[in-house]
C-alpha positions as CSV (number, residue, x, y, z in Angstrom):
1,E,-116.8,102.4,-54.0
2,E,-113.0,101.8,-54.1
3,L,-112.8,104.1,-57.1
4,K,-114.8,106.8,-55.5
5,A,-112.7,106.7,-52.4
6,S,-109.5,106.9,-54.5
7,N,-110.9,110.0,-56.3
8,E,-111.7,111.7,-53.0
9,E,-108.2,110.9,-51.7
10,L,-106.7,112.3,-54.9
11,Q,-108.7,115.5,-54.6
12,S,-107.7,115.8,-50.9
13,M,-104.0,115.4,-51.8
14,N,-104.3,118.0,-54.6
15,E,-105.9,120.5,-52.2
16,E,-103.1,119.9,-49.7
17,L,-100.4,120.4,-52.4
18,Q,-102.1,123.7,-53.5
19,S,-102.1,125.1,-50.0
20,T,-98.5,124.0,-49.4
21,N,-97.4,125.6,-52.7
22,E,-98.7,129.0,-51.5
23,E,-96.1,128.8,-48.7
24,L,-93.2,127.7,-50.8
25,T,-90.0,129.7,-50.9
26,T,-87.4,129.1,-53.4
27,S,-84.0,130.7,-54.2
28,K,-82.3,131.6,-57.5
29,E,-78.6,132.3,-57.7
30,V,-77.2,134.9,-60.2
31,R,-73.7,135.2,-58.9
32,G,-71.1,134.7,-61.6
33,K,-73.4,135.8,-64.4
34,R,-73.1,139.0,-66.3
35,V,-75.8,141.6,-65.3
36,D,-77.8,141.2,-68.6
37,E,-77.7,137.4,-68.3
38,A,-78.7,137.6,-64.6
39,L,-81.7,139.9,-65.3
40,A,-83.0,137.7,-68.1
41,F,-82.6,134.6,-65.9
42,M,-84.3,136.3,-63.1
43,N,-87.2,137.5,-65.2
44,S,-87.9,134.1,-66.7
45,S,-87.6,132.5,-63.3
46,L,-90.1,135.0,-61.8
47,D,-92.5,134.2,-64.6
48,R,-92.2,130.5,-64.0
49,M,-92.6,130.8,-60.2
50,D,-95.6,133.0,-60.6
51,R,-97.3,130.3,-62.7
52,Q,-96.3,127.7,-60.1
53,G,-97.9,129.7,-57.3
54,I,-94.6,130.3,-55.4
55,K,-95.0,133.3,-53.2
56,T,-91.4,134.1,-52.1
57,V,-88.1,134.0,-53.8
58,I,-84.6,134.6,-52.4
59,I,-82.3,136.0,-55.1
60,I,-78.6,135.4,-54.3
61,H,-76.6,138.1,-55.9
62,G,-73.7,138.3,-53.5
63,H,-71.8,141.5,-52.4
64,G,-69.0,142.0,-54.9
65,T,-68.8,145.6,-56.2
66,G,-72.5,146.0,-55.6
67,A,-73.3,146.3,-59.3
68,M,-75.3,143.1,-59.5
69,K,-77.2,143.8,-56.2
70,Q,-78.1,147.3,-57.5
71,A,-79.2,145.9,-60.9
72,V,-81.3,143.1,-59.3
73,R,-83.0,145.5,-56.9
74,E,-83.8,148.0,-59.7
75,A,-85.3,145.1,-61.8
76,L,-87.3,143.9,-58.8
77,K,-88.8,147.4,-58.4
78,M,-90.0,147.3,-61.9
79,S,-91.1,143.7,-62.1
80,I,-94.8,142.9,-62.8
81,Y,-94.3,139.7,-60.7
82,V,-93.0,141.3,-57.5
83,R,-95.3,142.8,-54.9
84,D,-92.4,144.0,-52.7
85,F,-88.8,143.0,-51.7
86,R,-86.3,143.6,-49.0
87,P,-82.6,142.9,-48.3
88,G,-82.1,139.5,-46.6
89,E,-81.8,139.3,-42.8
90,M,-78.8,137.7,-41.1
91,G,-80.0,134.2,-41.3
92,E,-81.1,134.5,-44.9
93,G,-77.8,135.8,-46.4
94,G,-77.8,139.4,-45.3
95,D,-77.3,142.1,-47.8
96,G,-75.9,139.5,-50.3
97,V,-79.5,138.4,-51.1
98,S,-82.8,140.1,-51.9
99,V,-86.1,138.5,-50.7
100,A,-89.0,139.2,-53.0
101,S,-92.7,138.6,-52.3
102,L,-94.5,137.7,-55.5
103,R,-98.0,138.8,-56.5
């Protein structure tokens, strides 16, 4: 009976983790990288997050000249992992970040 209770507890904990995972938001920073490095990093990160069930990612690209921001947003438009994205709001980092909702 103890073993049965433990299995039920484990199953319950696993279900809780899965439902929590759906709500997870994570961030990835690409500032300081070259555009090609940043896009490769972003794509592999999106793939990994998709497999982990993460639903939202904040990509920190900064302001700078705007080249990184433009490249990141163009890549997000084309990404198979991204449902939609938007610039960050004031409390999220403003226009220095992009917030993407994953599929």
